N, C-alpha and C positions, 0 to 999 in steps of 0.2 A: 783155791781162791781165784785163780785166774779165770776159769770158766764162768764162775759166778759173776765176776766183774764184767766179763764180756756180755753177759745176758741182761745186765741192768739197763743199758741204753735202749735195748729193744723193748723191754717192758715199759720203760718210760715213754718212749715214742708211741707205743700202742695205747697207753693211757691218755697221752696228749691228743692223739687222733680221735679217740673215743670222746674225749671232752669237747674237742672242737666240733665233732659231728653233732653231739648233743646240743651244743651251743647254737650251731647253725640251724638245726631243726627247730629249736625254741624260737630263734629270731624269725625264721620263716613263718612259723605259726603266728607270731605276734604281728608280723607285717600283713599276713592275710586277714587276721582279725581286724587290724586297723583299716585296711582297705574295705573290708566288708562293712564295718561301722560307718566309714565315710560315705560309701555309696548308699547305704541305707538312710543315712541322715540327709544326703543330697536328694534322694528320691522323695523322702518325707517332706523336705523343704520345698521341692519343686511342686509336689502335689498340693502343698498348702498355699502357693502363690495364686492370686486371683488372675483370671484371664482378661487381658485388655480387650476392649471392644474393637471391632474391625475398623480400619481407617477408611472413612468415606472417600470414594473416588470423585472425580469431577461430576458436577451436576448434569446428568444426561438430558435434562429438559432443555438445555441451552446449546447442546452439541449441534454444530452445523457442518454440513458437507460443503456449502458455499457461503461465503461472507461477501456481501455486496457493500462497497464503500463508495458513496457518492456525496455530492455537495448539498443538494436541495431536494425537498419533497417534489416528486414527479421526474427527477433524473432517472430513477430506476425504470421508468416506463420505456426508455430507449431499448432495454433488453427484456421487457415484460413478456414478450412472446416466448423467449427462451426460458425464462423463469417458470412460465406455465408448463412448458414441456418437462423441465427438470423436476418440479414438484409433483405434478399430477401423474405423469407417466413414467418417470424414472425414479420416483419416490425418494428424491433428495431433500434433505433438510436445509433450508435457506434462512439466513438472518441478514438484516440490513442495518447499516449504520449511515446516518446522515451527518454531514459536517455542520450544517446549519438547519434552522427550521424555516428558512425562506421568509423571514420577517420583514425584509426590505422591498419585497415585490409589490406589484399592484394587486387590487382585489376586484375581480369582475362581478362579484356577487353583492357586496355590501360595503359599509364604511369601515369595517374592522381593519386596523392597521397596526404596525409596530408589534408590541408584545401581544396584543389581542389577535393579530393576524398569525403570529407564531403559534399561539394556542390552537387556533382553527386548523392551521396546516399540519400540525402534529396529528390531530384527529383524522384529517383527510388522508394523510400518509398511512396511518395504521389501518384505516378502513380499506384503502386501496390494496395494500399488501395482504390484508386478511382475505380479500377476494381471490387471492392466489394460494391461500392456505399458509401464508407467512405471518407468524405471530410475534417473533422476536425482533423488535425494532428499537434502536437506540439513537440518540442524538449527541453529538460531540460538544455542542454549545458554542460553535463558532458564529461570528457575526456575519450575516448575509451581506456580502460586499460587492458593489458594482465596480468591478475592476477587470482589466484584461491582463493582469500579471499575477502569477501565483505568489510572488514575493509580497505584494500588497495584501493579498488575502491571508497569507500566513501570518503577517504582522497583526492584522485586525483580529484574527482568530486566536491569538496567543499560541504560537506554534508549539511550544513545549508542553503546555497544559493539554492541548488537544491531542498531541501525540501520545501523551501518557494515557489518556482515555481510550484511544484507538488500540494501543498495546493491551490494555485491560480487556477490551472486548475480543481481541484475537485470543488471548489466553482463556477467556471465559467460554468462548464458542468452539475453540479448537478446530478451525476450518481446514479442510484439505485444500480448498481453492479460494482465492480472493479474486473478485471481479471489480474493476474500477475504471475510471476514466483514463485515457491515454495521457501520460505525462509529457506533453509537448504542445506547442503553440501552432495552430493550423488555421487556414482559412475556413471559417464556419465553426471552429472550435477554439474560441479565444476567451472563454470566461475564466477569470482568475480563480474563482471558487472551485470550478470543475478541476482545474489543474492542481489546486491546493489539496483537494481531496485525494487525488492520485499520489501526490508527494507523501501525504500522511500514510496512505495505504501501503506504499512501497517501503517506507521507513518502518512501519509496524511489521510488515512481512519479514524484514531483515533483523528486527530487534526483539520480537516477542519470545524467541527461543533462548535469549541470552539472560540468565538469571541475575546478572549484575546491572541490567537496565531496568529501572523502576523496581529495585529489589524488594521494596515494601509490598509489592503486589504478590510476590511468590514466597514471602516469609510466612511460616505457619503461625496461626493465631495462638495466643496464650492458651485459651480453651474455647474451642469453637461453639460450645454449648452455652457459654456465658455472654452477657452483653458487654459492650465497651471494648471489644477487640479493635485494634487499629491496623494491624497487618492483615493481609487479605486472603492468604492461603490458596492462591491460584497456582497452576503449574506452568513452567515455561513451555512454549509451544512453537514449533517450526512448521508453518504452512508449507505445502508441497509445490503449489503452482500459483502463478498470478497471471491473469489475462486482462487486456485492456479493450475498451470500446471507445468509439468517437462518433461525433456527428459532423466531422469534417465534410466540407462541401465536395471535395474530390476524393474518390475512393480507388483510383487506379492502382495506387501503391499498396492497398490492403491485400490484394490477391496473393495467396500463398503464405500469408503471415500468421494464419490461425484458422481455427475451424469456422465453418459457416453453417447456420441452422435455418432452413427454410421456415417461414412463418405461415405459408399456405398449407402446410401439412395438417391433416385433420387429427385432432387429439383422440386417441382410442378410448379414453375414459370419459371425455366430455362431448365427443361427436360433433365438434365444431372446429374450424381452423384455429391454429394458435393465435393468429393475428386478431381474431375476435376476442379472445381472452385477454390479449394485451391491451386492446382498446377499451375493454371493460375496466381493466385496472386503472387506466389513465382517467376514466370518467369520474372517478371519485375526487380528483383534484379540481373541484369546481371553481375555487377562487382564482385559479391560474388560467382557466380556459373560458371561452365565451359561452357559458352555460345558459344564461338567459332563463326565461320562465320554464323551459323544458328540463332544466337541470342536467343530470347525468346523461339523459337520452340525447340531448343536443350535443354534448361533448363527444359521445360515442359516434354519432352520425358524422360529425365533422372530422373525426380523426381516424376512423376505421381503415380508410384506404392507405393512410400513412404507414400503418402497421403491417402491410403486406410485404414490405421489403424484408429480405433475410436479415438475420442478426449475425453480424460479423465480429469476430474477436481477433485480437493480435496477441500472440503469446509473448508475455513479458519474460517469464523465467520458469523453468521446470527443474526441480531438484530430484525428479524421479524418472527422467528420460522421456521417451516418447517422441512422436512426430509433431512438428509445429502445427500441422493441419489436422492432427488426430483429435478424437473426442476429448473434451475437457477433462474427463476422468481417466483417460488412457494412462496406464502405468501406476495408478494410485491404488495402494493397498491399505487395509485398515491398520490403525495404530499410529503411534508417533514415529518420526524419523529423527536422525541426529541433527543437531544445530549446524547450520551452514552460515558462517559469517560472511558478510558482504565484503567485496574487495577493499572498500574504503577509499577515501580521497588520496590521490597521489598527484602532486603538482606536475604539470606538463612543462617541459623546457621551452623557453622562448628565446629568440635571438634578435638583435637589432631593433628596428622600428617596425611595428606591425599595427594592424587595425582589425577589429572584430566587432560583431554585433554584440551589444550588451544586454542588460535586463534579463528577461526570461531565456533568451537565446544563450547567453553566456552561462547562466545558471544550469540549464539543462545539459550543456556539454560536460560540466563537472558532475552533475547529479547522475547521469547515465553511467559514467565510468565508475563512480563510487558505489553504485548499486548493481553492477554487473549487467547493465542494459545497453551495452555499446552498440548492439545491432539497431537500436532506434536511430542512431546517427545517420544511417544510410537509407531510412525509409523514404524521406523526401527532403529537399533543401529548405532552408529557412523561408517562410512565406507569411503573407498577411493578406486579408481581404479588406478592401476599403470601399465604402459606399460612394456613389457619384457625388462630387462636390464636398466630400468629407475630408477631414484632416487626420493624418496619421503622424505620430511622433516616434521616430525610430531611435532607440538607444544605441550609442556607439562608444567603444572603448579604444583609445589610442594608447599603445604601449611603447615604452622606451626601455628596452633591456640592454642598453649600452652603459658605459661608464661615464658618459658626458650628457649634460642637458641638451635638449634638441628642440628646435622650432619645427613643428610638423604641420603641413597644410592638409586640410580636409576638403576635398572637392567631391562632387557627385555628378553622375550621369543619369538623367531621368527620362522616362518615356515621353513621347509627344503629348502635349496637353496637360502634363503635370506641372505643378509650380512648387518650387522650394521657397519657404518663408524664412528659414534659419538653419544654420548648421555649418555651411562652408565658411572656413576661417583658418587662421594660423594659430596653432595651439602650442604654448610653451609646456613642454613635458620634462620633468626632472629626471635625472639618471635613475634607472631601476625603479621607475614609477609608472603610473598610468593616469590618463585623463579621461574621465567619463563625460560624455556630452550627448546631445540629441540633434538629430536633423529632422525638421518638420516639413511636411509636404501636404499639398492640397490636391486631391484627385480631380480629374476633369468630370464634367457632367456627362451623362450617358452611360450605357451599359457596355463594358468591355470585359467579358468573362474570361477571355484567353489570358494566359500568363504573360506578364511583362516584367522587366527587371529594373531595379534601381541599383546602381553601382556606387560604392563608396571607395575613394582612393586616398591613401596617405602618401604624402610626398615630402621630401627633404631636398632643399636646394634645387627646386624645380624638377626633381626626378621622382617618379612614382616608385615607391618601395613596397607597397602592400595594398591589396584590394580585397573587398568582400562584396557579395551581392545579396539582395533580398528580392524574391519574386513576389509580385503583387497581382491581384485580380481586382478589377473595378466593377463591383456588382452591387445591386441595390441593398442587400442585407449585410453589407460590410460593417466593421466596427465604427462606433460613434464616440469612442473614448480613445485616449492615447495610450500607447505602450509606455509605461513608466517604470522607474526603478531598474 
């Protein structure tokens, strides 16, 4: 009995092991069958799914290598010789955005004014640019404003609405480079609309790549094949470079700030100098030039020599490296780049009693820093051109960054022959506050093109505590309106 009893556990365990083996094998078979059925079902289900249509990319008809942002029809003519080079011989795609339609200007051809003149000048602009092969042209809808301050023009343009349109056109055209007016006030370049166009262009450069800015523009439409979509389906876009140009009277400071393109070079494709193509482009703007009965031919003859000057650019900002004086497309590769946020506004510390130029001068000091354009501060000192016998009103800000109210005297030192009509006085300035005012001067008769200085002094208790200067030139084509705001 004992041997039999000893063998029973062995038999039992052998049977249990066999049962377990059979069970595992059966379970494995079932698992494989389940997996097989699952994948067969998945494959059948996937095969039965309809294939979605390809997502359409950005509309290539509007892609631009260069986006020009200016204020008025004919502003683009300042760089038309370069645009001819870029389009005809470098095969670049160019689009142009105008801040206004130029509806407040005079008409050298006929009686059409206001909205009628606007309609005419839009046609002139499109025909002019078509002569260079540029077909994509848009208008931001700003009011043509006779001012010498970008702040006034931005107000009349409806800054926010115009900026939204500019961002839309950047996202639509996806430019590598933006060309625009210099964002600064200079002798000879003092049109508020020109500067406003540059402000808008710089803001659009820094904002178009941010999907949280005007997000309705980059939100996908409900169904792009249906009517009634309200969101726009654009893509965020970060331009790579921005360059400035200017018609400032003095150009000594421009050397080394950007590329220079000779206009006397003969176009390989058109076999004429680029300046002739530039003058031809301007000739379509007949309502703004003395066309007379000869029309465009008269404009061309009167302007062709002006276009022989080289086209000079100032590098504003490059996100792709390169030399400041290198070609505009140096360092640029195809395709998008990452969004680069601007530095943004950061308050500058002030102490004690101080004086500074106000209006556009104060605005630009903050604007440059906020948009990463600090190098513009050192291009040239604050300046203005004033015609013989004309009046200039200079905005001034007196600051009191102390804990106590102060009475601050404002005095001026002016060149010989100039006359101050208002400005010098004692100003009560509250603690941690500022007092905006203006000093008004009349320039002497006669032509004094050399630089002269007006000095503004802030004093407390008979002691000068702060000073600022404005350089001025007394030339026939100086401003006839005051610097305001």
